[in-house]
Structure formats: structure tokens, C-alpha cells
C-alpha positions as CSV (number, residue, x, y, z in Angstrom):
1,M,2.5,27.8,-37.1
2,G,6.3,27.5,-36.9
3,L,6.1,24.3,-34.6
4,E,3.8,22.5,-37.0
5,L,6.7,22.6,-39.8
6,Y,8.9,20.4,-37.7
7,E,6.3,17.4,-38.1
8,G,7.0,17.8,-41.9
9,A,10.5,16.8,-41.6
10,G,9.5,13.3,-40.0
11,P,9.0,12.2,-36.5
12,A,13.1,11.6,-35.8
13,G,13.9,15.1,-37.2
14,A,10.9,16.8,-35.1
15,G,12.2,15.0,-32.1
16,R,15.8,16.0,-32.6
17,A,14.4,19.8,-33.2
18,F,12.6,20.0,-30.0
19,D,15.5,18.3,-28.2
20,A,17.5,21.0,-29.5
21,L,14.9,23.7,-28.5
22,E,14.9,22.3,-25.1
23,Q,18.6,22.6,-24.6
24,L,18.4,26.4,-25.6
25,A,15.7,27.1,-23.3
26,E,18.0,26.8,-20.2
27,P,20.8,29.1,-21.3
28,A,18.3,31.7,-22.7
29,G,16.5,31.8,-19.3
30,V,19.8,32.7,-17.7
31,L,20.7,35.3,-20.0
32,D,17.4,36.7,-19.5
33,E,17.8,37.2,-15.8
34,L,21.2,38.9,-16.3
35,G,21.5,42.4,-16.1
36,P,22.4,44.7,-19.2
37,E,26.2,45.0,-18.4
38,A,26.5,41.2,-17.9
39,R,24.3,40.6,-21.2
40,R,26.8,42.9,-23.1
41,A,29.8,40.9,-21.7
42,V,28.2,37.6,-22.9
43,R,27.4,39.0,-26.3
44,H,31.0,40.6,-26.6
45,R,32.6,37.2,-25.7
46,L,30.3,35.3,-28.1
47,R,31.2,37.7,-30.8
48,R,34.9,37.4,-30.1
49,T,34.8,33.5,-30.4
50,G,32.7,33.6,-33.6
51,R,29.6,31.9,-32.0
52,A,27.2,34.9,-32.3
């Protein structure tokens, strides 16, 4: 249902939203493959830089 909401933003907005989701898929996949300690280190680093 949530993806249908992108269509209401117009074709250009929906395209940009889907492009952004595709860009996030790769780093999310890498994070899923990390072990718990590595994930914790990434989370810590992101919080220190103000990005989480």
C-alpha cells in the first residue's frame, strides 16, 4: 500500500523516490550481512556523525 502513495506525488516525484529506495538497498544489504559487533560499530559511528 505504501508504494502506491508514491504515484500520488506525480511521475517525476515517484521516480525520484524509487531511485532513492534503490540507492538505499545496497548499503542495507551490506549491513544485513555484518555481524552484531560490526553493526553496533556502524550504528555508533553514524550516531557520532549525526546521521542516525
